[in-house]
C-alpha positions as CSV (number, residue, x, y, z in Angstrom):
1,M,-18.4,-28.6,1.6
2,E,-19.7,-25.2,0.9
3,D,-17.0,-22.9,-1.1
4,D,-16.7,-19.6,0.6
5,T,-14.5,-18.1,-2.5
6,L,-15.8,-14.9,-3.9
7,T,-16.6,-15.1,-7.4
8,M,-17.2,-12.3,-9.6
9,Q,-21.3,-13.3,-10.3
10,D,-21.0,-12.7,-6.7
11,V,-20.4,-9.1,-6.7
12,K,-23.5,-6.7,-8.3
13,H,-23.3,-2.8,-8.7
14,N,-26.4,-1.3,-8.1
15,G,-28.2,-4.7,-7.7
16,H,-27.7,-5.3,-11.5
17,E,-24.7,-5.8,-13.7
18,E,-21.1,-7.2,-12.3
19,L,-18.3,-6.0,-11.4
20,T,-15.0,-6.5,-13.3
21,L,-11.7,-7.3,-11.2
22,L,-10.5,-3.8,-12.1
23,E,-13.6,-1.9,-10.7
24,L,-12.8,-3.7,-7.8
25,V,-9.4,-3.3,-7.8
26,L,-10.1,0.3,-8.6
27,Q,-12.7,0.7,-5.4
28,L,-10.7,-0.8,-3.2
29,H,-7.5,1.6,-4.1
30,G,-10.0,4.7,-4.0
31,E,-11.4,3.4,-0.4
32,F,-7.4,3.2,0.7
33,R,-6.8,6.6,-1.1
34,R,-9.8,7.8,1.6
35,S,-8.8,6.1,4.7
36,L,-4.8,7.4,4.4
37,E,-5.9,11.3,3.5
38,P,-6.1,12.6,6.6
39,I,-2.6,11.4,7.6
40,R,-1.5,12.9,3.9
41,V,0.1,9.8,2.5
42,T,-0.8,7.9,-0.8
43,P,-1.4,4.2,-1.2
44,L,2.3,3.9,-2.5
45,Q,3.7,5.6,-0.2
46,A,1.9,3.6,2.8
47,G,2.7,0.4,0.7
48,V,6.6,1.3,1.0
49,I,6.3,2.6,4.4
50,L,4.4,-0.6,6.0
51,F,7.0,-2.8,3.8
52,L,10.2,-0.9,5.4
53,R,8.7,-2.0,8.7
54,R,8.9,-5.3,7.9
55,H,12.5,-5.4,5.9
56,T,14.9,-2.9,7.9
57,D,17.7,-1.7,5.9
58,T,16.4,-3.0,2.9
59,K,18.2,-2.3,-0.6
60,L,16.0,-0.2,-2.6
61,T,16.6,-2.5,-6.3
62,D,15.3,-5.0,-3.6
63,A,12.4,-3.4,-2.3
64,A,11.6,-2.1,-5.8
65,A,11.2,-5.7,-7.1
66,S,9.1,-6.8,-4.3
67,L,6.5,-4.3,-4.2
68,G,6.2,-4.9,-8.4
69,V,6.9,-0.9,-9.0
70,R,10.0,0.3,-11.6
71,L,13.2,1.4,-9.9
72,P,12.6,5.1,-10.8
73,T,8.7,5.3,-9.5
74,L,10.2,3.8,-6.1
75,S,13.1,6.2,-6.2
76,E,10.7,9.3,-6.5
77,V,8.6,7.8,-4.0
78,V,11.8,7.3,-1.7
79,K,13.1,10.9,-2.0
80,D,9.1,11.9,-0.6
81,L,9.4,10.3,2.2
82,V,13.2,11.3,3.1
83,R,12.8,14.7,2.4
84,K,9.3,13.9,5.2
85,R,11.9,12.5,7.4
86,W,10.0,9.1,7.5
87,V,12.3,7.4,5.7
88,T,16.3,7.6,6.0
89,K,18.6,6.3,3.2
90,R,22.5,5.3,3.4
91,R,24.9,3.5,1.2
92,S,25.2,0.0,1.8
93,V,28.2,-1.0,3.5
94,E,29.1,-4.3,1.2
95,D,28.0,-2.6,-1.6
96,R,28.5,0.9,-1.9
97,R,26.7,1.1,-4.7
98,A,23.7,0.3,-3.2
99,V,21.4,2.0,-1.4
100,C,19.5,1.0,1.9
101,L,16.5,2.3,3.0
102,S,15.2,2.5,6.9
103,L,12.4,4.0,8.7
104,S,13.0,7.1,10.6
105,R,11.2,7.1,14.3
106,R,8.7,9.3,12.5
107,G,8.4,6.9,10.3
108,E,7.7,4.0,12.5
109,A,5.1,5.8,14.5
110,L,3.5,6.7,10.9
111,A,3.3,3.1,9.7
112,R,1.6,2.5,13.3
113,R,-0.8,5.4,12.1
114,I,-1.4,3.9,8.5
115,K,-1.8,0.1,9.8
116,D,-5.0,2.3,11.9
117,R,-6.3,3.5,9.3
118,V,-6.4,0.8,6.5
119,R,-8.0,-2.0,9.1
120,D,-11.3,-1.0,8.3
121,V,-10.8,-0.5,4.5
122,R,-12.7,-3.6,3.3
123,S,-10.4,-6.3,2.1
124,D,-12.2,-9.3,1.5
125,L,-13.5,-7.0,-1.8
126,R,-17.2,-7.4,-1.2
127,P,-20.1,-4.9,-1.9
128,R,-21.1,-2.2,0.7
129,K,-24.7,-2.8,1.6
130,E,-25.9,0.2,-0.2
131,Q,-24.1,-1.1,-3.3
132,L,-26.7,-4.0,-3.0
133,S,-30.0,-1.9,-2.4
């Protein structure tokens, strides 16, 4: 049975040297950034918005842990998203110290636009045709 797993040896840069995993990640990040530029959203903001779309009323600390970012970093991103009226913050009913996050109506609409924009980004990390020539 043939294995379809992509290895670093399968990925060539300009037809010669192998790309490192870091180079592939940076390429993918660049593609995400470019796909999101027209709607003025960063990849981290998009990630938070898509996470909140799937996890309604989540605590700020839980979101930071799930997304693998430090709490101060997420707090700054959320502050910007609240200012743009894409996300709402409120105190938890169970624990008044905790802050819960949800998407606003604008945020829900933006989440749909983000999904449309990033759908075409290469998720399989395969090289573009121009990289092979």
